[in-house]
C-alpha positions, 0 to 999 in steps of 0.5 A: 523773576530770577532768584539769582539775578535781581533786576538792576536798580538803575533800570527802573523807569521813573518813580523818582521819589521811591528811588530817592527814598531808598537811596537815602536809607542806603546812605543813612540807615538812621533815616528809619526805612521806607513805606511804599504805598501804591496800587498793585503792579507798580514794581514796589517789590522790584525796587526794594529787592534791587536795593539790596544789591547796592547796599555796602557789605558788612563786617561780622564776627565769623560764626556768629548767628546774630551778625555781631560787628567785630569792632563792637561785638554785642556783650550780651550776644547769645553766641558770645562773648566775642573778641574784637578783631577784623572779622569777615565781610559778607553782603548785606542781607535783605530778609523778607517777612511773610505776612503769614509768618508765626511768632516763632519764625519772627523772633526765634524759637526757644526749646522749652522742653530742653530748657526745663529738663536740661537747663539749656538755652537751646535757641534757634534765631528768627528773622529779626536776628537774620535782619540785624544790620540789614534790611527787613522787608515786609510785603503787604505790611498792612496785612500783617497780624497784630501780634507780629506788628507788636513784636516789630514795634518792640524791636524797632524801638529798643534795637533788640529782640527779647524772647521770654518763656516761663523764666527762660529768656534770650536777648539779641541785638536787632537793628534793621532798615524797615521797608514795607510795601502796601496797597492802601485799598486793602487796609491801613496800618496801625498808627504806631507802626506807621510812625516807625517808617522814616519816609513814605512814598506814593507810587502809581503806574505812569499814564504816559505812553512812552514811559509805559512802553519803556517799562514793558521793553525793559521787563521783557528783555530782563525776563528773556535773559536776566544775566545779559540784561543785568550786564548791560546795566553793570556800569550804572550799578557800579557808579551808583554803588560808588556814589552811595559809598561816597555819600556815606563817607561824607555824611559825618561832615554834613553840617545842620545849622540852627537856621535849618533846624528852625525850618524843620521845627517850624514845618513839623509844628505847622503840620501838627504832627504828633511827637518829635520823631518827625523832626528827627527824621526830617533832620536825618533825611535833610542831612542825607540829601546834602551828602547825596548831593555832595554838599556839607551844608544842608540847604532849603531844598533839602528840608523841603524834600525831606518834608515831602518824604517824612511828613505825609504819613504822620499828619493823618488824623484819622484813616479817612484823611488823604495822605499828602502835604499841602505844598503851598503851605510848606513853601510858605512855612519855609519862607517865613522861617528863613527859606528866602523868597525864591521858590524851592527847587521842586526836583530836589538836589541834583534833580532827584536820584536820576541827576547823578550816575544813576540816571540810567533809570530816567523815563523818556522825554516828556514823562509825567511829573514825579508820582510821589509829589502828587496828591493821591486821590481817594479810591474810585467809586465804581459806576454801579455805585453812583447815582442813577444806577437803577435807571431802567430797572426800578419801579415807578417810584424809583429814580431815573438817570440823575437826581429826580423825584425818586432820588436825591443827590448824595447827602453829606455825612454828619460829624463822626463820633466815638461809637459804642463797642459792638461785639459778637457773643461767645468766644471765637478763634479768629485773627487777633484784633480788639472787638470780640472775645477769642482764644488767642496767643496773647491775653490773660490765661484762662486755663490749660490744655495738652499742647497742640503741636509745638509747645509755645506757652507753658502753663507751669502750675498745670504742668506741675500738677500733671507731673506730681502724682507720678513722681514715686513711679518715676523713682523720685523720692527726694526734692525735685520734680521729674517732668516728662513730655506727657506732663506738659500743659499749654496755657489757654489765653483769652484776648480779642479778635477782629471780626467781619462787620457787614453794614446793610444800609437802607438807601431808599426813599423813606431814608432820603430826608437829607438831614436824616441820611446825613445823620445815618452816614455820620453814624456808619462813618463812626462805626467804620472808624471804630472798625479801623481801630479794632482791625476788622474787615468791613463790607457794605451792602445797600438796598433801594428801588427794586434790589440790593447790591454789594457796594463794597465786598469785604475788605480791610480798607475802611478808606474804600468803605468811606468812599462808597458811603460818601457817594451813596445815592438815595431814593425809591422803594425799600426792598428790605428782604433783598438787602438781607438776602444779599448780606446772607450771600456775602456772609456765606462766601466769606465763611468759606474763605475765612471760617475763623472770622466771625461776622457781625451784621449791622443793619442801618434802617428804619425797618420799613419794607415796601419793595418787591412782592409781599415785602413784609413777609419776605423781610421776616423770612430773610431775618429768620434765615440769618438768625438760623445761620447764627449770624450776630446782628445789631439793628440801628434804628433810624426812625425819627419823628413824634410817631414811631412804628417800631418796625426796626425793633420787630426786625431786630427780634427776627434777627435775634439781636438788639435794636439801638437808636442813633443816639445810643450808638454814642459811647457816652450814652448811658444805656443797657446796650452792653448787656443786650449785646452780650446775650443774643445767640449764646444758645446757638454758639453753645450748640 
């Protein structure tokens, strides 16, 4: 893509909901930004970047690095104080936040050495300062590290960024339009950040042949000559820019009456959203929709459209709830609260963003329905993970095609519960999270060390202790302290990290009793919910019949893991060794990809081993190999009935980890589980 000539916004084909959501934020930045969810290759980033060229220019104080408004300059601006005046105008900025950005790159860097030695607040602004009064764009926002998410939340909530290091602080205004894109299969967002996005839209590639042809035709023309392509759309871009300016001018005159407010409040209550932010966002969105349509009164169709954009991501009760809104329930709620008997216009005011001067981006005749109004489906399940996958390769006791004597239709998962915390022993240095102990940039101070690179977290007491013995040699005989670079000590902090939780699930015939398998799936689902809350990566290995398979490679998407679990078939013999060895292969590859992320293997089985040659011997050997690798393991014992063989306990002993029953997984169960999880593998970690 050309770096100097962005793709024209009006040349985007289809995706009416996405274009409308972006335009509404251009009309009223108070709407609060947009979260764009969709599969890869659907022009999410292209649309967001194209928006920047349509944003009206902003007036700034000349020379101010923090983009102060010359009419109302920030009295606390680090570059101030500023006098009011006409200022200078510049284009609105769109600042991109890379997923791997450091904290200093986001909030800015304070030179602690100069601050200590000279008393000077030498501050280099970060991306939050650059984005002030502009657009902050985060591609793959769901992959952003937790500590950066916390900083974003603070800035979005307070409209300012604070940088505080050892008593030296800098504050500057930071109000921005937050736009994020994400692929849901790679993991979900924390609810706190999810709620900070005013609107959300779902995008998917069109399945209509003519529309796909037009997308390719325009893209090839743009790649061949970006400037010439942009010139062809210049008139439409100019007209759209004028319409945005007109809607902005009309916005203060739009009236939101009590009847409209009643519908908004009733809709938010009907869909059981948390807090009051949804009501406020809906009100602002409906007002912007009226201004966009050139009206000064908010109509019922404005409220309906606002609900479809503002509520889907706020009504999710857990990560496995599909996003979207029940439109029949929405229409009924609006009718009961003064919406009239007529069906609301499903295309919104003026037929969406293509109804006005930006209609150049409309798809060919006969295109599909709007992507954002459809109910998104769950992640698809590959054919190899569906029933009958072992046909032709299992032994006589294994399943053939479809459910049969050796295989049952997938059992429904039991009700999930709050799972007890499982953790990896020792102290790691992985990505920030909430599971196992780790050395992190956040958390409690546990010690001090010499800086590794740029000093970011000064340990003041340790620095003073290092400098004190040298004061006479440095010529200091009176009060005060001479501190040199070699004296500086960095604080060592301990917090929590996220881990790779790899589930190895026994789906053999010995587990196939529907009641038991339902309980097993409910337990794994509970652990998946726990992994989502703790920001872990998850993977799923299943074994049955004659072998094992990776049902889900390690991913940040617990949605995908839940979908695979739901369709998990059962039946056949129990190749326990194959399951453990497949898990070992997965962990070996993941150690190469992400060596700092420590794994936790959770084997869900009754401990039986009946598949393959010498099944018991090979299972013991596989367990010892995993233990020798230093893999932290927990065995969830699924054995039931009055007579128990204790095979899961023997497997846990081979793996060097604890065995827990399904009942002991519940957080409200009183056991010695916590103590047992803190002891295994410590000798290996120390070595």
